[in-house]
N, C-alpha and C positions, 0 to 999 in steps of 0.2 A: 807501206813495209814490204822489205826483201821476203820472196814465200821463199822458205828449204824445203828440202824433198834428203832423206831418209834412204839411202839404194843398200840393198844389199842387206835388206832385215831376212830375217832365218828363223826368226822365235818372239815371243810374250814379250819377254824385258824390252827388246827393242824398241819394237811395236810400243810399247807401253810409253818407251822414254820419248818418242817423236812424239804421241797425243798427245803428253804433259807439254812435252819447249814448244806446243807450237809448230810443228811440219805442218809444211802443206801437202806431203806427196812419201806415201814409203815404195822403195824399189823390192820389187821380188825377180828374183836372176834365173832364168833359163837360161844356160848355160855350163854345161857338166867340164868345161876347163878350167870353170874358176871355184874357187873358194868357196862364193855366196850362195853356190846353188843350191839349187832348192827341188824337190821334187814336185809333181801338178800338185799330187792330195796335198803335200805339206805347205804349197802355197794355197789351197783351195781354204787351207782351216783359221790360214792366217788374216788373208784376206774376208772369210764372212765374218772374226775378229775385227776386224776395221770398216768394212763397208760404212756406207755414212756418217764416219769420222773424220776421214782423211782419204784422199784421191790416190788411189788403188796404182803402178807403173808396173806394167811387166816387161822386164828389160830381154829381149833375143837377139842371136848377136845371126847373121844369115839364114833366120828359121825357112826352111818349107812351109807349105801350106798346113803340110797337115799335123805340124808343133802348135804353129798359132789356131789352128781349130780347135788342141786340141784345149790351151790356154784358154780361150776368149770363153769356150763352154763350161769348163770347170771350174777356171777363176771369175771369171768374169771382171778382167780389168776395166777400168776407166780412162785409161791410154795404154796403148803398148811402146816401148822405146825399143827403135831398131840400129843397134848398136854394133854392124857390122860394115860391112862394105858397098850394102846392099845401092843400086843405083837406081837413081831419079823414076825409072819405068816401074823398078819393083816395087819403088813406094806406093809410087801412084795406082799400082797394081793393090798391095796390101791395103791401103786407103777403101780402095774403090771397094772391093772384095770384103774387107771386113766390117767399112765402118764403123771400126772404132779412132778416135784421133791418134794423132801420130807426134811420139817425141823425132825426132832424127835428132844420132850423135855422130861428132863429125870432130876428126882429130886437128889438133891446128897449130901451125906453129910461126905463120906471116903474117902481116894483112892480105894478105891474096888469099892463102889461106881461110881466111875469116871470113870476106866477102864471095869464095864459089858456095862457102857452107850452105849461105842464106838462098842458094839456087834451089835449093830443097824442101824450101818456106813459104807456101799455098796452101794455106790452112782450109780443110777441105777437100784437097784434090792430090797434097803430096802429107809434107809434115805443118802441124800444127804449131809445132815449138820445134823451134833447135835448138841443140845441147853443143857448146863448145867445149872440150875437151883436150887435154894433155895427146900430144899423139905418142903412141907409143912408142918402146925401144924397138929399136932394130931385131927386125927376129923373134918378136913377141907375138904367141900364138889369141895373145890375149888383148882386146883393143881398149879396155880401160882399166880402173881400178890397182891402176900403179902411186900412185899418189905422189905425181909427178907433176908442178907447176906448170905454166909457160908464163912469159911474157903479158901479163897483162895489159901492156899497152897498143899492143897489135888489134885492141877489142875497135881502138878508134875507126875501122874499118867496118866495127855492125850500123845495118843500112838505120839511121835517126826514124825515132817511135817504133821500134822491131825490138820484141817480147823476145827474150831468151834467156839459157839459162846455165850458168857458168861453173865447169868443174874443175877436175884434175889440179889436184894436190893442196888442198881446200884444207884446212884444221881448226879447230879451236880457238889457236891462236894466231892464223892468220885470217879467216874469214872476216872479219873484223876490217881492215885492210885492204881486202879485194871487194869488199861490198864499197866502201868508201873512194878507192881507187877510179872502181867501174862502173857505179850505179845498176850492175846486174841485177833486173829484177827476180830472178832469180837463181838461189845455188844451191849444186846439187854434193854430197860427201858419200865416201864409202869407207875408205881404207883409213881417212880420216878421224875416225869414230872407233875404231878397231884396238884390239890389248895385241893382237894376233891376225895375220890371213884368216878372214871370215869369222872371226870370233869379236863381236861389238859390242863395245863398253854404253851403259845406260849413263851413265855418268858422260861421258865424251861427248856423249849425243846429246846431253842435257849441255853442259857449256857449250857445245858449237850451237844450240839455235842460242839460246841468251847472248852470244855473242849476236849472232844475225838480226836480232830483235836490239840489240844498240849499238848496231850499226851506224846510225845515223843520228845517234844524241849529240847533242853541242860537244865537243871538246869543254 
């Protein structure tokens, strides 16, 4: 079954909905410009409730080493998600120094973008998993969470038998179709389960996860 990540969790109700619905991951956002930003102290509280029950992913955007060190020490995430403009060299540096598995998010709009994104895929050395998101609107300072889907047909450029995570405009209403059309092994949602920016809806989370569970059932 496709695994799901609920990103931008900032409260207990969203966490419990993710757990109850069978999500594989939650994402905690450390980026002040995002409406989903949480403090390290708040993230540590959520992580303490989640630990051992679900994989905890810390989302960072072009972070410096001091921020990464604080998140790793205080929150102890299972994975770090690099969601900025990090180069391959920077990704390798972070992987080597902090020894935490990495997700590298890449905005895509074409098959060429998809193919290029997998240059980051080198488990244990660079990214352990690549997340394919829609490219942000021109001029945006926020690299994800815009609720914009991309043309899933470009995923034909994903290397055969290479795991990845699909993001970008997924909702309870379209995630079933996305999984059926792409075969994505993992899906990621943030704004698609919100009633307002940063306001997660437990009901929408449950609906999203139910759609994921049933996506591959026979019609």
